[in-house]
Every structure is written in C-alpha cells, then in structure tokens.
N, C-alpha and C positions, 0 to 999 in steps of 0.2 A: 452434560451441561455443568457449568461451574456455579459460582456463588458470588453474591455482592458482599464486599467487606466494607465496614464503616459507612454503608449506604452510599459510597462514592466510587469505589473501584471494583471492577469485575475480575475474578480469578478463575482460570480453568486449567486443568492438568492435561498434559499431552505426553505421549511416548513417541519418539521419532521413528517413523516407519521407513521401510526400504525405499518406497516410492517417493519419499519426501527428502531423501538424501542424494547427494551428487556422487561422482565417481571416486571421491575421496572419503566417502562415508560420513559426510558432514551435511547438516541441514542446509538446503539450498536457499538462496535469497527468495525465490518465488514461493517456496514452502513457508518460509518465515512470514511473507506477506499474506499467505493463506491463513496462517494462525491469527495474524493481526486483523484480517478482514472478518474472520469467523467470530473472534471474541468481541469485536466492535458491534456486530449485529446482535450477538447474544446479550451484550450489555444493554443495548437499546430495547430488546424484547422485555427486559425487566421493568421498563417504564412505559409499557403498552405502545411501543414503537417498533414492532417487528416489521420485516419487509412487507408482509401482507397488510398489516395495519396502516403502514405509511402509504402504500398504494391506494388503499381504500380512502385515505384522506387526500389523495391527489398529490402526493409528494414522494420524492426519493432522495436519499443522500448520495452525492457523487463525490469521488475523490479528486482533489485538486493537485495535491503534491504530497510527497512522502520522503522522509530522510531516515535512513537506517544506519546505525553504527554497530559494527560487530566488535564486541569486547573480547570474546573467546568463542571458538567453534562449538557448535552443538553437534554431538555425535549420534550416529545411528544407534537406536535402541535406548538412548538416554531419556530418562524421565525429567520433564521440565514443567514449569508452571508459567502460563502466559497471563499477564496482568494488563488491564487497560482502564483508562479513566478519561472523562471529559475535562480537559484542563480549563478552558475558558472559551468564550465567544468573542471574536474580533471582527466587527463589521458584519459581513455575511458569512464569514468563515468560522467553522467550528474546529477548534484545535484539540486534537486527541493525542495523548501520549500513551505509549505501551512499552512493555518489556517482556523479554523471555528470560527466566531465571532458572538456576539449577535448584535442586531440592533443598539446599541450604539457604536459598535466597540471594545468592550472588548473581548479579546481572550479566547476561551473556550477549543479548541483543537489546539495543535501545532504539526507540522509534518515535518520531514526531510526524503527525499527518494532519493535513488540512482538508476539510470537507465543506460542502455547501448543499443547501436544500434546493431542489429544482422540481418543476412540473415535469412528469415523465413523458408527456405528450409534446409540449412546446419547448421543453428544456429551458424555459425562463427561470431565472434565479428567484427564489422565494426568500424574502427577508425574514429573519427570526421572529420579528414582532408580528408578522402576518401568519404565524403558525403557533398559536398559544400553547399547544401540547409540549412544545420544546422546553417549557419551563419545568416539566417533570424531571428533566435531567439535572442532577446535582453536580455542580462544578467542583473541581479539586485544584484550585489555582496554586496552592502552596507546594504541591508536589510536582517535580519535573523529572522526566526520564532522561532528558537531554537538553543542552543549552538551546534555547529557542531563538529563532530569527526567521526572516523571510527566506523560504527555500526558492532559490533561483539558479538557473544555469545560463551562463553567458556563452552562446555558441559563436565561434569565429565565423567570419564571412566565407573563408576558404575552408571547405570541409569535403572530404573524399566520399563519393558515392561508392558503397561497397556491395550493394545488392538490393534485392526487393523481396518482400514477404507478403503473401496473400493471407487474408483473414479467413480461416476455415470454420466449419461448424463447431468443432471441438474447442475453438478459441473463445466462443461467445458465452455470455452469461444471461441471467434472467432479464437484464435490461436490453438485450439484443446487441450489446457492444462487445468489442474485444475486452475480455476481463482484465482488471487491473493487474492481477498477478502474472498474466501472460506476457506483459511488457517486460517483466524481469527476466523471463526465459529468453525472449527475443534479444534483449540487451546482452545477457551472458553468452548467448550463442555467437554474438558478434565479437566476443572476446575469448573464443575457444582456445586460441593459441596462448594468449597471455595468462589465462587461468590455469594452464598446466603447471606453471611455476610460481604463480602469485595467487594469494587468496584475497577476497574482497574485504576491505576494512571499512569503507563507507560507500553508501549507495544512495543516490538522489534520483528522484523521478518527478518531473513536472509535466502536467498535462496541458495541452493547448487546444484540444478538441477530441472528438470521438471518432472511432472507425468501426464499421459494421461488417457483417458477413459479406464476403465477395470483394470487398475493397482491397486495394494493394497499397503497401507502405514502402516507400523508398527509404533505404537505410544509409546513413552517413556516419563516418567515424573519424575521429582525430585524437591524437595524443597531445594533451596540453601541458603536461609536465611528467616528471618521472613516475611511471605507473599510475597516471591519472588520465582517464579517457572520457571523452564525450561521445555518446551515441545519439544521433538525432533521427527521428522518424517523421516523415511527412507523407501525406496522401500522394500517390503516384499521379503525375500529370496525365498519364494515359488512362485514368479511371475517374 
C-alpha cells in the first residue's frame, strides 16, 4: 500500500514485473491502466470508500473514459511511483488525474480519467449530491497531470470489420463486466502489426456500454491519419 500526501494525492511505489511488460520490455498500456485502477481504489479506501464499503452503500464507481499520454517508456525492472488525485467533480463525472513517475519524479505516463457513481444492480447513475460520503474526498483542482478536455472519439461511418472477440471468464472483474484494462489488450492486439515498428504515444478509450461473460464483440478498425488509428468495438448482432 502507498500513502496520502498533503491529504489530497495518493502515492504508491511499483517495480515493473515481467508479466506487466510487452515484447519490447516496456510497461504495456493495459498494465499502466492496472496501476491507475489499483491506486484509484487504494486512494478511495483511505476515505472509507473501498470497493466493499461502496457496495455495502449500494454504489460502485464505473469508468466512463480515459486518456493516457506516454512521455517516456517505462522499462522492465524499473522502479516507479504512481500518483493519483481527485481533480474535481463536473456534473455527475468525477475527474481523476494520475501519473507514473521515475524515482526522481520525472513524469513518464500521464492520465486523465472520468468516472461516475452507479447502482450496481440497476446501473442507474447516482448523482454526487445523493451520496453524501463523496464529500470525504478532498479535491486537488490546481494540480493537472494533463491538459483537460472532454475525451471523445469521432468514429467515421465507413469502418472495416476486422474480427470478433468473445468475453471469457478471465476477462471479467468483480462487477461481472469485461474489465477496463482488458479493452487496452484487445485494442493493442488489433494493432499487432503496427506496434512492431511504432510505440504508443497517446491512448484514448471511451465507453458506451458494458459487455459481460459470453458476449461477443465485433471489432472494427480504421486509420484516420499517419499512425493514428481508431478501434471500435460493438456487441455482435449475433448475440
């Protein structure tokens, strides 16, 4: 576990393991997302909002979108510190910023993510004012990991179907959904050829729904500019 700094940001140290790195011995995007997911949950636990405590209160946090900027690769065996803080609340969205830094404090990965509270049974969005415990979280609006804006992806009407992916048991999390980090693996798998000679500089992920065990995802791909790709996933019409 890590620690709270200045009562507003949470810091935790990691050492990059072999199973967290890709074939180039660099921290994979999905592993970076796992770091960000882990420290977000650990941060909330310090305010009596662990996953179990939230479930007992009838709420869960669900990820709406994420944007990651890679400043410099993180290498296998490297010691890093991951930092996260609640930047502010905007309507029903909770904006969280995070970073992965080297031991000297230089930023290597920057992240902005948007979350919302929902009823785990009905999936109905819960407004912050209807969950008083949320006031326990102290915002840190003056600190930014990354330039903030609405994370959106405009998908062209014409986009090529490249395959289909089933949701397996190992893909799911404690909410019974395809885990957020697994989407990064699916997306990078769709770019297997391109990633042989290019590294990811920016990665955006926007969710429009949930998929669960046994469902099938149709995967679409298009190149929108030089080394910029859009991968779209939608529920298969056959399921």
